[in-house]
N, C-alpha and C positions, 0 to 999 in steps of 0.2 A: 209672556215670554221672558220679560226682564226678571220676574220673580223666580221663574224656574232657573234662569242663569245664575241668579244670586245664590239660590239654594245649592245648585250644583257646585258653584265656586267655593262655597263654605265647606261642602263635604270634601272636595278635593284638597282644600287647605288643611282640614283636620286630618285627612289621611296622610298627607305629606309630613305633618308634624309628628304623628305617631311613628311613621317610618323612620324619620330622622332620629327620634328618641331611641328607637330600637337599635338603629345602626350605631349610635353613640354608646349605648349600653354594651353592645357586642364588642366594639373596639376597646372599651374599658376593660372588659373581661379578658380580651386577648393580651392587652398590655400587662395585666396582672399575671397571666400564665407565662409570659415571656421573661419576667423578671428572674434574674439569677438567684438561686438559693444562697443564703449566706455561707461563706466558707468556714469550716471548722477551725478553731484556734490551733496554731502549730503546737506539736508535741515538744515539750522542752527536752533538750538533750543533756546528757552528762558528758562533759568534755575532759579529755586527759592528754597529757604530753609525756611521751616516753623518750628519754634521752640516753643514748649509748655512747660511751667514751672508750676509745682504744688506748689502753695503758702500756702497750708494748713498745719496744725500741725499733723493731724492724719486722713486724708481723702485720702486714695489711689484713684486714678482715673482709670477707665476702659481703655483698650487699645484705644489710640487716633483714632478717625475716621476723616480722611481728605477727604472731598467730593469735587470733581471737577464737576462743573455743569454750566448750562446756566444762563445768567444774570437775567432772570425773575423768577428764583426759589428761595425759601427761605426754610431753614431747620425747622424753627418754626415761629410762630406769637404770640407775647405776647398779651394775652387777648383772643386768639383763642384756640380751642381744639387741643390737640396734635394729630399728625398723628399716625398711628399704628407703623411705624418704630421709631418715637420719643418716644412713650410710652414704646416700647420694650427696647430701649437703656436706658431710664431713670430709668427703674425698674430692668434691668438685666445686662446692660453694653454691650449688643449685638447690634452691628450697622449694621449687614448684610442686614437688610431690606431696608436700604437707596439705595442699589445698584439697586433696582427694581423701584425706583421712576422715573416718566417721567421727563426728563430734566437733569438727572444725567449722566455724561459722565464716571466717574470713582470713585471708593471708594478705598482709600488706608488706611490700618490699621497700627497702631503702633505696636511695637515689643511685648508689654505686659503691665502689670499694671504699671502705672506711680506713683511711691511712693512719699509721701510728701517730698517737698524740691528738688525733682529731675526734670530734664528736658529731653526732647527728640526732635530730629530734624528729619524731613522728607523732602527729596529733590524731586523736580518735574522737569522733562525735557519735555518741551512742544513745539510742532511745533507752528508756528504763528497762525494757524487756530484753535488750541486747547485752546488758552489763553482766559479765560472768568472770572468766579468767583469761589471762594472756600468757603466752610464752614468747621468748626472744631467743633466736639462734643465729650464729654466724660461724664461718670457718676461718681458722688461722691458715691463710692460703700458702704460706711457705712451710707447710708440713705435709705429711702423708694423709692423715685423717684426724687432725685435731679440731675441736670445735669448742665454743663457749656460749653461754647464754643464761637464760632465766627459765625455770621449769615450773609452769602452772602456778601463777600468782593470782589470787582473787582480787577483783576491783570493787567488790560489793560494799565493803565497809570503809573504803577510803573517803574521808571527809573533804569537803570543798576547801581548796588552798593547802591541803595536806600533801606532803611528799614522802615517799618511801624510797630508800636507796639500797641497792644490792651490789655486792662484788662477786664476780664470777671467776672461778679457776678455769684452766684449760682441761678439757676432757678428751680422752682418746676413745674413738668409736669402736676400736678393737676389730675393725674389718680389714685393715691393710697394715702390713708390717711397716714399722718405722725405719725403713732402710735408708731414707734420705738420698737414694740413688738417683742418678741422672735419668730423666724421663718419667719419674713417678710423682713429681710435685707440680701442681698446676700454677703456683704463684710465680712472681717475677724472678725469683731466685733460680728457677729452672725452666718454667714454661712447658712442663711435661703433661702427661695425661691427667684427666680428672677421675671420674667414676670408673671403677672396674668391678664387674660383678663377682669376681673371684674373691673369696674371703680367706686370707692367708695369715690371720693373726688369731688372738685368743677368742674372738667373737663374743665379747662382752664389753660394755661401756665401763670405763674406769678413769681415775685421775691420770692425766697425761704425765709421763715421766720426764718430759722435756726433750729438746733436740740435743744431739751430741756435737755435730758439725766436724768439718775437716780440721778446723783449728784445734779441736780437742782429741784428734787421733782417729776419727772415723774416715779412713782413707777414701772411700767411694762416695762420701757425702758431698752434695752440691751446696750445702749450707755453710755459713761462716759463723763465727762467734756472735756476730750482730743479730743473728736470727734466734738466738736463745731467748728464753723468757722466764720471768718469775711470776708467781701468782700473787694477786689476781691479775688477769689480763683484760678484764672489762669492768667498768662501773656502769650500772643501769639504774636510772632514777625514773620514778613514775609520779607525776604530779596531777592531781585533779584540779582542773581549772574552774569548773562550775558544775 
């Protein structure tokens, strides 16, 4: 009997060892399966800073609209009719319509009104396949439909630490007569209406002739001599940071 017990004990012990080894092996496999896969390295970005400076004496600018878009798109065409988004921006300062234009990848808005003599910077972090062209637009809010900005500038060839600087004249959207009349100007000089769908001017974009003002004899004007402006009205610089 003792011999049988010893043999049985040895067989049970061997079976337990085999089972234990199998369990450990299975646990080891499970641990390997549960390990997280290594994360891919981050894609390096190309970083830019766009700085806009208001050069006027008394023309606040609407919140800056920075549009990132494909190279074949333009925000406006001098001599051509204004698009509806451009008409809306030039009459009211609202740039949101540009987000729906074909070829626009992103619309980034400034923090608020850009006061005379002030500047604002907007930074872009782009993956290599996002680098294309940008445009910048803003309304001179103490006018009927004046705007300024930068029209389709490529970022592709800008080297690290390089800066390019542009001056912008004031443009007339050609969608609203420059009456300067009470109730027609959205800025603080009047607080009148913004966008109006009726086009009662030449219906083409051109260099703005400037405001006249009541001080210079336009009897119904709500503007004063302080609202007049010379060109350029904006300076826009683009610096590639990395």
